[in-house]
C-alpha positions as CSV (number, residue, x, y, z in Angstrom):
1,M,-47.8,6.8,76.4
2,S,-49.4,3.4,75.3
3,Y,-46.1,2.4,73.7
4,K,-44.2,3.1,76.9
5,R,-46.8,1.2,79.1
6,F,-46.7,-1.8,76.8
7,G,-42.9,-1.9,77.1
8,L,-42.9,-1.6,80.8
9,V,-45.4,-4.4,81.2
10,T,-43.4,-6.6,78.9
11,I,-40.2,-6.0,81.0
12,V,-42.0,-6.7,84.3
13,L,-43.4,-10.0,82.9
14,T,-40.0,-10.9,81.8
15,L,-38.5,-10.2,85.3
16,L,-41.2,-12.3,87.0
17,L,-40.6,-15.2,84.7
18,V,-37.0,-15.1,85.3
19,S,-37.4,-15.0,89.1
20,C,-39.7,-17.9,89.0
21,Q,-37.2,-19.9,86.8
22,R,-34.5,-19.0,89.2
23,S,-36.3,-20.6,92.2
24,A,-37.1,-23.8,90.3
25,D,-33.6,-24.3,88.6
26,P,-31.4,-26.4,90.8
27,Y,-28.2,-25.2,89.0
28,P,-26.7,-21.9,89.7
29,V,-27.2,-19.3,86.8
30,P,-24.6,-16.5,86.3
31,T,-25.7,-13.3,87.8
32,S,-26.5,-10.3,85.6
33,A,-28.2,-7.0,86.0
34,F,-31.7,-8.7,85.3
35,N,-31.5,-11.8,87.4
36,A,-29.9,-10.3,90.6
37,P,-32.2,-10.2,93.7
38,L,-34.2,-7.0,93.8
39,D,-33.6,-4.4,96.5
40,P,-36.9,-4.2,98.4
41,S,-36.3,-0.4,98.8
42,V,-36.3,0.2,95.0
43,D,-39.5,0.6,93.1
44,P,-39.3,-1.7,90.1
45,M,-41.8,0.2,88.1
46,K,-40.0,3.4,88.6
47,M,-36.7,1.8,87.5
48,I,-38.3,0.4,84.4
49,E,-39.7,3.8,83.5
50,E,-36.3,5.5,83.9
51,F,-34.7,2.9,81.8
52,A,-37.1,3.4,79.0
53,T,-36.8,7.2,79.2
54,A,-33.0,6.9,79.0
55,T,-33.3,4.6,75.9
56,A,-35.6,7.1,74.1
57,L,-33.3,10.0,74.8
58,A,-30.3,8.1,73.6
59,K,-32.1,7.4,70.3
60,T,-32.9,11.1,69.8
61,A,-29.4,12.5,70.7
62,P,-27.8,14.8,68.1
63,G,-24.5,12.8,68.1
64,L,-26.2,9.5,67.4
65,E,-28.2,10.9,64.5
66,A,-24.9,12.2,63.0
67,E,-23.4,8.7,63.3
68,E,-26.4,6.7,62.0
69,T,-27.3,9.1,59.1
70,P,-24.7,8.7,56.4
71,T,-23.7,11.9,54.6
72,P,-24.5,11.5,50.9
73,V,-21.5,11.7,48.6
74,I,-22.1,14.0,45.7
75,E,-19.9,12.9,42.8
76,P,-18.9,15.7,40.3
77,P,-20.6,15.2,36.9
78,I,-18.4,13.6,34.2
79,E,-17.8,16.0,31.4
80,Q,-18.5,14.5,28.1
81,P,-15.9,15.3,25.4
82,T,-17.2,17.6,22.8
83,E,-16.1,17.7,19.2
84,A,-14.3,20.7,18.1
85,I,-16.4,22.7,15.6
86,L,-14.3,24.3,13.1
87,P,-15.4,27.7,11.8
88,T,-16.9,27.5,8.4
89,S,-16.4,30.3,6.0
90,T,-17.6,30.8,2.5
91,E,-14.7,33.0,1.6
92,D,-12.2,31.4,-0.8
93,V,-8.9,31.1,1.2
94,F,-6.8,31.0,-2.0
95,A,-8.5,34.2,-3.3
96,T,-6.6,36.2,-0.6
97,L,-3.2,34.9,-1.5
98,P,-0.9,37.2,-3.4
99,P,-0.4,36.3,-7.1
100,L,2.6,34.3,-8.0
101,P,5.4,36.2,-9.7
102,T,5.6,35.8,-13.5
103,L,8.9,34.4,-14.7
104,P,10.4,36.0,-17.7
105,S,10.1,33.8,-20.7
106,I,13.4,32.4,-21.9
107,S,13.7,31.7,-25.5
108,T,16.1,29.0,-26.3
109,P,17.3,29.1,-29.9
110,I,17.0,25.7,-31.6
111,A,20.1,24.8,-33.4
112,T,19.3,23.6,-36.9
113,P,21.7,21.1,-38.3
114,Q,23.6,22.4,-41.3
115,T,23.2,20.0,-44.2
116,T,26.2,20.1,-46.4
117,I,25.5,18.9,-49.9
118,P,28.7,18.0,-51.6
119,T,29.2,19.6,-54.9
120,E,31.0,18.3,-57.9
121,T,34.2,20.2,-58.5
122,T,34.4,18.8,-62.0
123,S,31.7,17.9,-64.3
124,V,31.3,14.2,-65.2
125,V,32.1,13.7,-68.9
126,R,29.9,10.9,-70.4
127,P,31.4,9.4,-73.4
128,A,29.0,7.9,-76.0
129,T,30.8,4.6,-75.8
130,Y,33.3,3.0,-73.5
131,T,35.7,-0.1,-73.9
132,L,35.8,-2.3,-70.8
133,Q,39.2,-2.8,-69.4
134,R,40.6,-5.6,-67.1
135,G,39.0,-5.3,-63.6
136,E,35.9,-3.3,-64.8
137,F,32.2,-4.1,-65.0
138,P,29.0,-2.2,-66.0
139,Y,27.9,-1.3,-62.4
140,C,31.4,0.3,-61.9
141,L,30.9,2.3,-65.1
142,A,27.4,3.5,-63.9
143,R,28.9,5.0,-60.7
144,R,31.8,6.6,-62.5
145,F,29.8,8.2,-65.2
146,D,26.8,8.9,-62.9
147,V,24.2,6.9,-64.9
148,D,21.4,4.5,-64.0
149,P,22.8,1.0,-64.1
150,N,19.5,-0.4,-65.3
151,E,19.4,2.0,-68.2
152,L,23.1,1.0,-69.0
153,L,22.2,-2.7,-69.1
154,A,19.0,-2.1,-71.1
155,L,20.8,0.1,-73.6
156,N,23.3,-2.6,-74.3
157,G,20.9,-5.6,-74.0
158,I,22.7,-7.1,-71.0
159,T,21.1,-9.0,-68.2
160,R,22.2,-8.8,-64.6
161,A,23.6,-12.3,-64.7
162,Q,25.8,-11.3,-67.7
163,A,27.0,-8.1,-66.1
164,Y,29.8,-9.6,-64.1
165,S,31.0,-11.9,-66.9
166,L,31.7,-9.5,-69.7
167,M,35.2,-9.8,-71.2
168,A,37.7,-6.9,-71.4
169,G,37.4,-5.1,-74.7
170,T,33.6,-5.2,-74.7
171,V,32.3,-1.9,-76.0
172,L,29.3,-0.4,-74.1
173,K,27.0,2.4,-74.9
174,I,26.7,5.0,-72.2
175,P,23.3,6.7,-71.5
176,Q,23.4,10.5,-71.8
177,S,20.6,11.2,-69.4
178,G,19.5,10.1,-65.9
179,S,21.8,9.7,-62.8
180,F,22.9,7.0,-60.4
181,P,20.3,6.1,-57.8
182,G,22.2,6.6,-54.4
183,E,25.7,7.3,-53.2
184,R,28.2,6.9,-55.9
185,A,31.3,6.5,-53.7
186,L,32.0,3.0,-52.3
187,R,34.9,4.1,-50.1
188,P,35.9,7.4,-48.5
189,H,38.7,9.4,-50.2
190,P,41.2,11.0,-50.6
191,T,43.0,8.3,-48.9
192,T,45.7,5.8,-49.8
193,Y,45.5,2.3,-51.2
194,T,48.0,-0.6,-50.9
195,V,48.3,-2.9,-53.8
196,V,47.7,-6.5,-52.7
197,S,48.0,-8.4,-56.0
198,P,50.3,-8.0,-59.1
199,N,47.2,-8.5,-61.4
200,E,45.5,-5.3,-60.0
201,T,45.1,-2.4,-62.4
202,L,44.3,1.3,-61.9
203,Y,40.9,0.6,-63.6
204,G,40.0,-2.0,-61.1
205,I,41.2,0.2,-58.1
206,A,39.0,3.0,-59.4
207,C,36.1,0.6,-59.4
208,L,36.8,-0.1,-55.6
209,F,36.2,3.6,-54.9
210,G,33.3,4.0,-57.4
211,D,33.2,7.7,-58.3
212,V,36.8,8.2,-59.2
213,D,38.4,8.1,-62.6
214,P,41.5,5.8,-63.1
215,L,43.2,8.5,-65.1
216,Q,43.0,10.8,-62.0
217,I,44.6,8.1,-59.9
218,A,47.5,7.8,-62.5
219,Q,48.0,11.6,-62.4
220,A,48.0,11.7,-58.6
221,N,50.7,9.1,-58.4
222,G,52.8,10.3,-61.4
223,I,52.3,7.2,-63.5
224,T,50.4,6.1,-66.6
225,L,47.4,3.9,-67.0
226,E,49.7,1.1,-68.4
227,T,52.2,1.2,-65.5
228,P,52.3,-2.3,-63.9
229,L,51.7,-2.3,-60.2
230,S,53.6,-4.2,-57.5
231,V,52.4,-5.8,-54.3
232,G,52.8,-3.4,-51.4
233,Q,52.8,-0.3,-53.6
234,V,50.9,2.6,-52.0
235,L,48.8,4.7,-54.2
236,N,47.2,8.1,-53.5
237,I,43.5,8.2,-54.2
238,P,42.3,11.8,-55.1
């Protein structure tokens, strides 16, 4: 009640000061609810008390509290992403897989090349001595008689420089042992040969093929060893 009395006294003092100022102010002041002339039949203290009571009731009204008191907004909690946890297992996954089918073994035969070793149809006759003919030389005789050319030169005391300068009619000793080191043939045969010079002989043509005897060439062509050859003549080589 002390609060209400203090308020009423304050309002009364305010009204009295306003009324005193009104009488002293020469200029007119706009009228309001507080500076209008009081009705002599109205009790000012009672009016102030009613005004204060109405103000207090207005403050405690349910509708005003609903407007003045804000309703708290509750926000939903934010869900934090969680990492997916993979199930762990100590069991070996590959152990449960079915075994792979076993492929049948395929054996591929390996072809071995057949090595054909040429065989001599006729045995080589080695004379004890031989007389060089026109177009022949010691290396040619070593191929023909299947002897080592170094042994042939050593047996006859001939150097390599002298081997290609021996004259026709030279008698050479032929070794009776050993063999020619390498392939005896210089050209493939049987084939044909065309005479390119009138000075050629069957002895020299036999040396071009290496392992053929001049007598065999004469017999294959129906001529003798002394038959002169002509340019362009085609000879069969056995």
